[in-house]
C-alpha positions in Angstrom: 32.7 24.9 -7.1 31.7 23.0 -10.2 28.0 22.6 -11.1 26.9 19.1 -12.2 23.5 18.0 -13.3 23.1 14.3 -12.4 19.7 14.2 -10.8 16.8 16.6 -11.4 16.9 17.2 -7.6 20.3 18.8 -8.0 18.4 21.9 -9.1 16.1 24.0 -7.0 12.8 25.4 -8.1 14.5 28.7 -8.8 17.0 27.0 -11.0 14.2 25.2 -12.9 12.6 28.6 -13.6 16.0 30.1 -14.6 16.5 27.3 -17.1 13.0 27.9 -18.5 13.8 31.6 -18.9 17.2 30.9 -20.6 15.6 28.4 -22.9 13.1 31.0 -24.1 16.0 33.4 -24.7 17.9 30.7 -26.7 14.7 29.9 -28.7 14.6 33.5 -29.8 18.4 33.6 -30.6 19.9 30.1 -30.8 23.1 31.1 -32.5 25.5 32.6 -30.0 29.3 32.3 -29.5 29.4 31.8 -25.8 31.2 28.4 -26.1 33.9 29.7 -28.5 37.2 28.0 -27.5 35.4 25.4 -25.4 35.5 21.7 -25.9 32.5 19.5 -24.8 32.9 15.7 -24.5 29.9 13.6 -25.6 30.2 10.1 -24.1 27.3 7.8 -25.2 27.7 4.3 -23.9 24.0 3.6 -24.9 22.2 4.3 -28.2 20.6 7.7 -28.6 19.3 9.9 -31.4 17.5 13.0 -30.0 19.5 13.4 -26.8 22.9 13.1 -28.5 22.0 15.2 -31.6 20.2 17.9 -29.6 23.2 18.2 -27.3 25.6 18.4 -30.2 23.3 20.9 -32.0 23.2 23.0 -28.9 27.0 23.0 -28.6 27.5 23.8 -32.3 25.0 26.7 -32.2 26.9 28.1 -29.2 30.2 28.0 -31.0 31.7 25.0 -29.1 33.5 21.9 -30.3 32.4 18.3 -29.7 34.6 15.3 -29.0 33.6 11.8 -27.9 32.0 8.7 -29.2 28.5 7.3 -30.0 29.4 3.6 -29.6 31.4 2.3 -26.7 32.8 -0.4 -29.0 34.8 2.3 -30.7 36.4 3.4 -27.3 39.1 1.8 -25.2 36.5 0.2 -22.9 36.7 -2.7 -25.4 40.3 -3.1 -24.3 39.3 -3.3 -20.6 39.7 0.4 -19.7 37.6 1.3 -16.6 35.1 4.0 -16.5 37.3 5.7 -13.9 40.2 5.9 -16.3 38.0 7.0 -19.2 36.5 9.9 -17.2 39.9 10.9 -15.9 41.3 11.0 -19.4 38.4 12.8 -21.1 38.2 15.4 -18.3 41.8 16.4 -19.2 40.7 17.1 -22.8 37.3 18.8 -22.3 35.6 21.7 -20.4 32.4 19.7 -19.8 31.3 16.1 -20.1 27.9 14.9 -21.2 27.4 11.2 -20.4 24.8 8.5 -21.1 25.2 5.0 -19.7 23.0 2.0 -19.2 24.0 1.5 -15.5 22.2 3.4 -12.8 24.5 5.7 -10.8 27.2 5.9 -13.4 26.8 9.6 -14.0 27.1 10.4 -10.3 30.3 8.3 -10.2 31.6 10.2 -13.2 30.9 13.5 -11.5 32.8 12.4 -8.4 35.9 11.6 -10.5 35.8 14.5 -12.9 37.3 17.9 -12.2 35.1 19.4 -14.9 31.2 19.6 -14.8 29.2 16.5 -15.8 25.7 16.4 -17.2 23.7 13.2 -17.0 22.1 12.4 -20.4 20.4 9.3 -18.9 21.7 6.5 -16.6 19.8 3.3 -16.9 16.2 3.4 -15.5 17.3 6.0 -12.9 17.3 9.7 -14.1 17.2 11.8 -17.3 17.2 15.4 -15.9 17.8 17.2 -19.2 14.7 15.5 -20.7 12.7 16.5 -17.7 13.7 20.2 -18.1 12.8 20.2 -21.8 9.5 18.5 -20.8 8.9 21.2 -18.3 9.7 23.9 -20.9 7.2 22.2 -23.3 4.5 22.2 -20.5 5.2 25.9 -19.7 5.1 26.9 -23.4 1.8 25.1 -24.1 0.0 25.7 -20.8 1.4 29.0 -19.7 2.1 27.7 -16.2 3.6 24.8 -14.3 1.0 25.0 -11.6 -2.2 23.0 -11.2 -1.3 20.4 -13.9 -3.1 17.1 -14.2 -0.5 14.8 -15.7 -1.3 11.4 -17.1 1.7 9.1 -17.4 1.1 6.1 -19.6 3.0 2.9 -20.3 6.4 1.9 -18.8 6.4 3.7 -15.5 8.8 1.1 -13.9 11.8 1.6 -16.1 10.9 5.0 -17.6 13.5 7.3 -16.2 11.9 10.3 -17.8 8.7 10.0 -15.7 10.7 9.4 -12.5 12.5 12.7 -13.0 9.4 14.6 -14.1 7.5 13.6 -10.9 10.3 15.0 -8.7 10.5 18.3 -10.6 6.8 19.0 -11.0 6.2 18.2 -7.3 7.9 21.6 -6.6 5.0 23.5 -8.2 1.5 24.2 -7.0 -1.1 21.4 -6.8 0.0 18.9 -9.4 -2.1 15.7 -9.8 -0.6 12.5 -11.3 -2.5 9.7 -12.9 -0.4 6.6 -13.5 -1.6 4.2 -16.2 0.4 1.0 -16.5 0.1 -2.8 -16.4 0.9 -4.4 -13.0 4.3 -5.4 -14.3 5.3 -1.8 -15.1 3.7 0.2 -12.3 5.4 3.3 -10.9 8.0 2.1 -8.3 7.0 2.4 -4.7 9.8 4.9 -3.9 8.2 7.5 -6.1 4.7 6.9 -4.8 6.1 7.2 -1.2 7.8 10.5 -2.3 4.5 11.9 -3.4 2.7 10.7 -0.3 5.2 12.4 1.9 4.7 15.6 0.0 0.9 15.4 0.2 0.6 15.2 -3.6 -2.4 13.4 -5.1 -1.8 10.5 -7.4 -4.1 7.8 -8.8 -3.2 4.4 -10.4 -5.2 2.8 -13.2 -4.8 0.0 -15.7 -7.0 1.7 -18.4 -7.2 5.3 -19.4 -9.8 5.7 -22.2 -12.6 6.5 -19.7 -10.7 9.2 -17.8 -8.5 10.8 -20.4 -10.8 13.8 -20.6 -9.4 15.0 -17.3 -5.8 15.4 -18.5 -3.9 18.6 -19.1 -0.8 16.6 -20.2 -0.8 13.0 -21.6 2.8 11.7 -21.3 3.1 8.5 -23.3 6.1 6.2 -22.9 7.6 3.4 -24.8 7.7 -0.1 -23.3 11.5 -0.5 -23.3 12.4 -3.8 -24.7 16.1 -3.3 -23.7 15.1 -3.3 -20.0 13.4 -6.7 -20.1 15.3 -9.9 -19.3 12.2 -12.0 -20.3 11.1 -11.6 -24.0 7.7 -13.3 -23.1 7.0 -10.6 -20.5 7.9 -7.9 -23.0 5.5 -9.3 -25.7 2.7 -9.5 -23.1 2.8 -5.8 -22.3 4.3 -4.0 -25.4 1.0 -3.1 -27.1 -1.2 -2.6 -24.0 -1.7 1.2 -24.5 -2.0 2.7 -28.0 -3.2 6.3 -28.2 -5.4 6.9 -31.3 -6.8 10.0 -32.7 -10.5 9.2 -32.0 -9.6 8.9 -28.3 -8.8 12.6 -28.1 -12.3 13.7 -29.2 -13.5 14.6 -25.7 -10.2 15.7 -24.2 -9.6 19.3 -22.9 -8.9 22.0 -25.6 -5.5 22.7 -23.9 -4.3 19.1 -23.6 -1.0 18.3 -25.2 0.5 14.8 -25.9 4.2 14.5 -24.9 6.5 11.6 -25.5 10.3 11.4 -24.9 10.6 9.4 -28.1 11.4 7.1 -29.9 7.9 5.8 -30.2 7.1 2.3 -31.3 3.4 1.5 -31.3 2.1 3.5 -28.3 1.0 6.6 -30.4 -0.7 5.7 -33.7 0.4 7.9 -36.6 -3.1 9.2 -37.0 -2.5 11.3 -33.9 0.4 13.2 -35.6 -1.9 15.6 -37.5 -3.9 16.5 -34.3 -3.1 19.9 -32.9 -2.9 18.3 -29.5 0.1 16.3 -30.6 3.3 18.0 -29.3 6.0 15.4 -29.2 8.0 16.6 -32.3 8.0 20.2 -31.1 8.9 18.8 -27.7 12.0 17.2 -29.2 12.9 20.5 -30.9 12.6 22.3 -27.5 15.5 20.0 -26.4 18.0 22.1 -28.3 17.1 25.3 -26.5 16.7 23.7 -23.1 20.1 22.0 -23.4 21.7 25.3 -24.5 20.3 26.8 -21.3 21.6 23.9 -19.2 25.1 24.1 -20.7 25.2 27.9 -20.2 24.0 27.5 -16.6 26.4 24.6 -15.8 29.4 26.5 -17.2 28.4 29.8 -15.5 28.1 31.6 -18.9 24.7 33.1 -18.4 
C-alpha cells in the first residue's frame, strides 16, 4: 500500500518521531544515493522558494532526478487540461509526486488518482505537513523535547496553513500550551479551537503580545498573506499589526526561539536577525534534512 503525506494527521506520533530521527541522520550525512534511478515530479501550481528548492535539494542530495514545473502557465493546464489528467500523466513518468496548489483539497484529490505516492507541499489555507515536520525538528533541536512547550502563534492564524498543521501535530505531545495572537479578522478558525478543546489542551487568545511574550518557549511568527485577501482595504488594515523587534526579546526566556515559515515581509524587523534567539534561517535549512527523511519514509527506503 502506497504511503501519501497529505495531512499532518496521516502520520502517527511514532511516525513523527521516526521522521525526527531520520532527519538527524540526514543532517549528519546528507549526501546518499538512496534515490539513484528514481524520478520525482515537482508540481508547483503556486509560487514557492524554500519549499520547492529544499525538496529539489533533498532529491538531488539523495541521487534522484527531478521533473516538473514551477509555473502552471508553462504546463498544459493553460490549454484546458484537468488536474485529473495532469496527475494521471505525471504518475506514469515519476516514482513520487510533490504537489503545491492554491486550492484546498487538491493534494488529497491527486493522491486518490495517483498510483505513486503523493506529498502535499501546501494546499491553499488548509495543510502544509512537510513544513510542520521541519518546524517540529527545529523545536526538538533547540529545546531538546517536544513536550511541555508554550507556543505563541502570531499574525495570520486564519489562512496560515502552517499553524493549523502544527497545532494538530504538537497536540500529540505532553502538555502543550498555545497562545494565539491575531487581529479579530485573522483569528484561529473555530474548527482548530474545537479540536484543542476536545483534547483538553489549553489555549489562550490575545490581540497583543508584548506584555506576555516572556512566557513563550517558541514564538511562531506568520506573514499576513496578501494573496488570500479578496479585499485590499482589509489587507492594508492588518498587514503591519504585529512587528517583532529586538528590544521586545529582552525579557524572554533564555531558551526561546523565533520561528517563521518564511517569506517574511514586515513582521520580523531585521534587527532581530542578529539575536541568538532568531532561528528562522536555520529552520529553513532544516527543511532539506526533514524532507529527505519524509521522501525516504514515503518511498520505504529507510
